[in-house]
C-alpha positions as CSV (number, residue, x, y, z in Angstrom):
1,M,0.1,0.1,0.0
2,A,2.9,2.4,0.7
3,E,4.2,1.6,-2.8
4,S,1.0,1.6,-4.6
5,G,-0.7,4.5,-2.8
6,Y,2.3,6.9,-3.0
7,Y,1.4,10.5,-3.9
8,N,3.8,13.5,-4.4
9,P,3.0,15.9,-1.3
10,Y,4.8,18.8,-3.0
11,T,2.1,18.8,-5.8
12,I,-1.0,17.1,-4.0
13,F,-2.1,20.3,-2.0
14,D,-4.0,23.3,-3.5
15,W,-2.4,26.1,-1.0
16,P,-4.7,29.2,-1.0
17,E,-3.2,32.6,-0.1
18,S,-5.2,33.0,3.0
19,I,-7.7,31.3,5.0
20,E,-11.1,32.8,5.5
21,P,-10.8,34.7,9.0
22,D,-14.0,33.4,10.2
23,K,-13.5,29.9,9.6
24,P,-12.2,27.5,12.6
25,W,-8.7,25.8,11.8
26,M,-9.6,22.8,14.3
27,S,-12.7,21.2,15.1
28,E,-14.3,23.1,17.8
29,S,-15.2,20.1,19.5
30,L,-11.7,19.1,19.6
31,T,-10.2,22.0,21.4
32,T,-8.8,22.0,24.9
33,L,-11.8,24.0,26.3
34,A,-14.6,22.1,24.5
35,G,-17.6,21.3,26.8
36,T,-16.5,23.5,29.7
37,P,-17.7,26.9,30.9
38,M,-14.4,28.5,29.9
39,W,-15.3,27.9,26.2
40,D,-18.7,29.7,26.6
41,E,-16.9,32.8,28.3
42,L,-14.9,33.4,25.1
43,T,-16.0,35.9,22.8
44,R,-16.5,34.4,19.2
45,E,-13.5,36.1,18.0
46,Q,-11.3,34.5,20.8
47,Q,-13.0,31.0,20.2
48,I,-11.9,31.3,16.3
49,A,-8.5,32.4,17.6
50,L,-8.1,29.6,20.0
51,T,-9.0,27.0,17.1
52,K,-6.4,28.7,14.8
53,Y,-3.7,28.5,17.6
54,E,-4.4,25.1,18.7
55,A,-4.4,24.0,15.3
56,I,-0.9,25.5,15.0
57,N,0.1,23.9,18.4
58,F,-1.4,20.2,17.1
59,F,0.7,20.6,13.7
60,S,3.7,21.7,15.8
61,L,3.6,18.7,18.0
62,N,3.2,16.5,15.0
63,I,6.6,18.2,13.6
64,H,8.5,17.5,16.8
65,G,7.0,14.0,17.1
66,I,7.7,13.0,13.7
67,R,11.4,14.3,14.3
68,E,12.0,12.2,17.4
69,L,10.3,8.9,15.8
70,M,12.5,9.4,12.4
71,S,15.6,9.7,14.3
72,E,14.8,6.5,16.6
73,V,13.8,4.4,13.2
74,V,16.7,5.7,11.4
75,M,19.0,4.4,13.8
76,R,17.4,0.9,13.7
77,I,16.5,0.7,10.0
78,H,19.5,-1.9,8.9
79,E,19.8,-3.6,12.1
80,R,19.5,-7.3,11.9
81,T,16.6,-7.3,14.3
82,Y,14.6,-5.3,12.0
83,A,15.8,-6.9,8.8
84,N,12.4,-8.1,8.0
85,V,10.8,-4.8,7.8
86,S,13.7,-2.8,6.7
87,E,12.1,-2.4,3.3
88,F,9.0,-0.8,5.0
89,L,11.1,1.6,7.1
90,H,12.5,3.2,4.2
91,H,9.0,4.1,3.0
92,F,8.0,4.9,6.6
93,I,10.8,7.6,6.8
94,G,10.1,9.1,3.5
95,E,6.3,9.4,4.4
96,E,7.2,10.9,7.8
97,N,9.5,13.4,6.5
98,E,6.9,14.4,3.8
99,H,4.3,14.7,6.7
100,M,6.5,17.0,8.8
101,W,7.0,19.3,5.3
102,F,3.4,19.7,4.8
103,F,2.3,20.5,8.7
104,A,5.3,22.9,8.5
105,Q,4.1,24.7,5.5
106,F,0.2,25.0,7.0
107,C,1.7,26.5,10.3
108,L,4.4,28.9,8.7
109,R,2.0,30.0,5.6
110,Y,-1.1,30.7,7.9
111,G,0.2,31.2,11.3
112,G,3.6,32.3,10.8
113,K,5.3,30.2,13.4
114,L,5.7,27.0,15.0
115,Y,5.4,26.4,18.8
116,P,8.6,24.9,20.3
117,A,9.1,21.5,21.2
118,Q,7.7,20.8,25.0
119,P,9.8,19.1,27.5
120,T,9.5,15.4,27.1
121,L,8.5,13.0,29.7
122,Q,11.8,11.6,31.1
123,A,12.3,7.9,30.9
124,D,14.5,7.5,34.6
125,S,11.7,5.0,36.0
126,V,12.4,2.7,33.3
127,S,16.1,3.0,32.6
128,H,17.1,-0.1,34.5
129,L,14.9,-2.2,32.4
130,S,16.4,-4.8,30.1
131,P,17.4,-3.7,26.3
132,V,14.6,-5.2,24.9
133,A,12.0,-3.5,27.2
134,R,13.5,-0.3,26.4
135,E,13.3,-1.1,22.9
136,M,9.7,-1.8,23.1
137,I,8.8,1.6,25.0
138,I,10.3,3.6,22.2
139,F,8.4,2.1,19.9
140,A,5.1,2.3,22.3
141,R,5.8,6.1,22.4
142,I,5.8,6.3,18.6
143,L,2.5,4.1,18.5
144,I,0.7,6.4,21.3
145,F,1.9,9.5,19.6
146,E,0.4,8.2,16.0
147,E,-3.1,7.1,17.6
148,I,-3.7,10.1,19.3
149,V,-2.9,12.4,16.3
150,D,-5.1,9.8,14.1
151,Y,-7.8,10.4,16.3
152,Y,-7.8,14.1,15.7
153,N,-6.9,13.2,11.9
154,A,-9.9,11.3,11.5
155,H,-12.5,13.8,13.0
156,M,-10.9,16.8,10.9
157,A,-10.8,15.3,7.5
158,T,-14.5,15.1,7.6
159,D,-15.4,18.6,9.1
160,E,-17.2,20.6,6.7
161,S,-16.7,23.7,8.9
162,L,-13.0,23.6,8.5
163,P,-11.0,25.1,5.4
164,P,-10.4,22.8,2.5
165,I,-6.6,23.1,3.0
166,A,-7.1,21.8,6.7
167,R,-9.5,19.2,6.0
168,E,-7.2,17.9,3.2
169,I,-4.0,17.8,5.2
170,N,-5.9,16.1,8.1
171,R,-7.3,13.4,5.6
172,V,-3.8,12.7,3.8
173,H,-2.1,12.2,7.2
174,H,-5.0,10.0,8.5
175,Q,-4.7,7.8,5.2
176,D,-1.0,7.3,5.8
177,E,-1.3,6.8,9.6
178,S,-3.5,3.8,9.5
179,R,-0.8,1.8,8.1
180,H,2.0,3.2,10.5
181,V,-0.4,2.1,13.2
182,A,-0.8,-1.1,12.1
183,F,2.9,-1.6,11.8
184,G,3.6,-0.2,15.2
185,R,1.0,-2.2,16.8
186,M,2.9,-5.4,15.2
187,V,6.4,-4.2,16.3
188,F,5.2,-3.4,19.9
189,T,3.2,-6.9,20.5
190,N,6.5,-8.7,19.0
191,L,8.8,-6.7,21.5
192,L,6.0,-7.2,24.5
193,G,6.1,-11.1,24.0
194,Q,9.7,-11.1,24.3
195,V,9.8,-9.0,27.4
196,A,6.9,-11.3,28.8
197,N,8.9,-14.3,28.1
198,R,12.3,-13.1,29.4
199,D,11.0,-11.3,32.5
200,P,7.5,-10.9,33.3
201,D,8.1,-8.5,36.2
202,E,9.0,-6.0,33.7
203,V,5.7,-5.6,32.1
204,P,3.9,-3.9,35.0
205,V,6.8,-1.3,35.0
206,V,6.2,-0.6,31.3
207,A,2.7,-0.3,31.7
208,E,2.9,2.2,34.3
209,Y,5.1,4.4,32.2
210,L,3.0,4.0,29.2
211,E,-0.1,5.3,31.1
212,N,2.0,8.1,32.5
213,Y,2.7,8.5,28.9
214,L,-0.8,8.7,27.7
215,R,-1.6,11.4,30.1
216,Y,1.7,13.4,29.3
217,S,0.8,13.2,25.7
218,I,-2.7,14.4,26.3
219,G,-1.4,17.6,28.5
220,T,0.8,18.6,25.6
221,L,-2.3,19.8,23.5
222,Y,-3.0,22.2,26.4
223,N,-0.6,24.7,25.1
224,P,-0.4,28.2,27.4
225,A,1.2,30.0,24.6
226,A,-1.9,29.2,22.3
227,Y,-4.0,30.8,25.0
228,R,-2.1,33.9,25.1
229,D,-1.9,34.1,21.1
230,A,-5.7,33.9,21.1
231,G,-5.9,36.6,23.5
232,I,-7.3,34.7,26.5
233,P,-5.7,36.2,30.0
234,D,-4.2,33.8,32.8
235,A,-3.0,31.1,30.5
236,L,-1.3,28.9,33.1
237,A,-4.5,29.2,35.5
238,L,-6.9,28.4,32.5
239,R,-4.6,25.2,31.5
240,R,-5.0,23.9,35.2
241,R,-8.7,24.6,35.1
242,A,-9.2,23.0,31.9
243,L,-7.3,19.8,32.5
244,E,-9.2,19.4,35.9
245,H,-12.5,20.0,34.3
246,P,-14.8,16.9,34.5
247,A,-15.9,17.2,30.8
248,R,-12.0,17.1,29.4
249,A,-11.6,14.1,31.5
250,E,-14.3,12.5,29.6
251,A,-12.9,13.8,26.3
252,H,-9.3,12.4,27.1
253,D,-11.1,9.0,27.9
254,Q,-12.4,9.1,24.3
255,I,-9.4,10.1,22.8
256,L,-7.2,7.1,24.4
257,K,-10.0,4.4,24.5
258,R,-8.7,2.8,21.2
259,T,-5.0,2.9,22.6
260,R,-6.1,1.7,25.9
261,K,-8.1,-0.9,24.6
262,F,-5.3,-2.2,22.4
263,L,-2.8,-2.2,25.2
264,D,-5.1,-4.0,27.7
265,K,-5.7,-6.7,24.8
266,A,-1.9,-6.9,24.2
267,G,-1.3,-7.4,28.1
268,A,0.3,-4.1,29.0
269,G,-2.9,-2.0,30.1
270,K,-3.2,0.1,33.5
271,D,-4.6,-2.8,35.2
272,L,-1.2,-4.2,35.7
273,I,-0.1,-1.2,37.6
274,K,0.4,-1.9,41.2
């Protein structure tokens, strides 16, 4: 599919000179204030501005996440361990590089900026694990990142309220990510089986780290800089209020439902956490 469905990202998109000022750039139901009183307290201009800057933040997160995963995959592409998937990894790296390009194009053309990379979740708690367990965590982080992103892409690809260019970028990325998620799940399941056979006591440690990583990943969507750019005061306090709101907790559960279900079925779910 990676070969037969190849497209040229540098020619496939019709980049407009500008985006209509009254159109949201991100689905309003996916903003970090959706379902809370904080959203209703905003003016319509602030709501539209928030969709704009949260779209820029979302695409920026994609760019930084892609850069991290590409560096990990490049280091492994010709290792004997991955010999049977090396061919696909070449396609994977090429596609991810192209994704990074079109996300950056959108941000720079229409937002004039990228948001900086956010501090990553430290892996000190798993640094003592076996090499294969640490390898599994690397691929699990890639998989979690891609699954969360794909949840957003799939929704926004069909949201008629968005500008065509925003819908198209989300549609194209969703199309490719379906393969990447399938591949990531295959690699993760294989490595988890090795860990479970060699040292089953490592699995709960991994499960706890991955649950923390899920929560960390959701937290990166709440960027105080996006609130400030949208003209919303007290950005840090707003972030805390939003993250603690029950409506947002429900939204997080929905976003992470598919990934948690996969981890549970694979044998690395949060029910293993002591």
